[in-house]
N, C-alpha and C positions, 0 to 999 in steps of 0.2 A: 182235397177240400179240408180235411182235418188239420193239416199243417197250416193252411191259410187262416183257418179260424183261430188257431193258437197264436199265430203271428199278430192277428188283429186284436186278440185278447191282450197281448202284451202291449200293443200300441195304446189301446184304451186305458190300460192300467197305468202306463207311463204318464199319459195326459192327466189322469185323475189324481195321481199321487205326486205331482210336482210340489204340492203343499199338503202335508199330512193332516193339518188341522183346519183347513178351509174347504168348503164344498166347491165343486168344480165351477159353479156359476159365480163364485166370488173371486176367481183368479183371472187376471187379464190373459187373454188368449195368447198373446205373443210375449209373455213375461220372460220366456227363455227361448229365443229363436233357434238355438242350436238343437233343441229337441226336434224341431220340425225337419231339420236337415237329416237327422238320424232316421226319423220316420220315413222320409222320402227314400233314403238309401235302402232301408229294410223292405219297403214296398217294391222298389225296383228289383231287389234280389228275389223277392217272392214272385214277382211277375216273370222273371227269368226262369225260375223253377217251374212255373206253370206253363209258360208259352213257348219256350225254346225247345225245339225237337231233340237236341243233344241232351238236354237236361231231362226231358221226358224219358228218354231211353236209359240214361245213366242212373237216375234216381227212381225210375218206374212211376212217374207221375203222368197225369193226363190233363189236357186242356179242359177248361170249363168255361161256361158262359157267364153273362152278367147276372143271371138269376142265382147262380151258385155263389158269386161274390156277394150279392145282396143278402142271401141267407147267412153266409159266414159273417157278414157285417152285423146283422141283426142279433145273431147268437152271441157274438163277441161283445157287442155293446151292453149286454146284460150285466157285465162286470161293473158298469157305471152305477147300477142300482145297488149291487152288493157293496161296493166301496162307499157309496153314499150312506147307506144304512150303518156301516161300520164306523164311519166318521161321526155320524149323528150320535150313535151310542157312546163312542169315546168322549165326545164333547159333553153330552148331557149326563153321563153317569161317572166318568172318571176324572174330568178336569173341572167340574163344577164344584166350588167350595161349599155350596149350600146343601149338597147331598151328603147325608151321613152314612 
């Protein structure tokens, strides 16, 4: 579950950092469609790691249910708040010419 959460952290980070100076809600969702091909590939690889028996045995992982995916999703999405605050601080305190 920790590996899945880290993968989801990276996906949310990638989505939010497509533009370093714009908040996520100001960026068109499909401004870079190749990002979503990469995300689908990573999620497929992660599902393989979690659900294929040979991967469970080889990497010592275990299957988990939708609740575990949901928990990992919620925890990983917290990065959106962190990056949003960081972008806000950068915009308001480091790029604003009116701040002395």
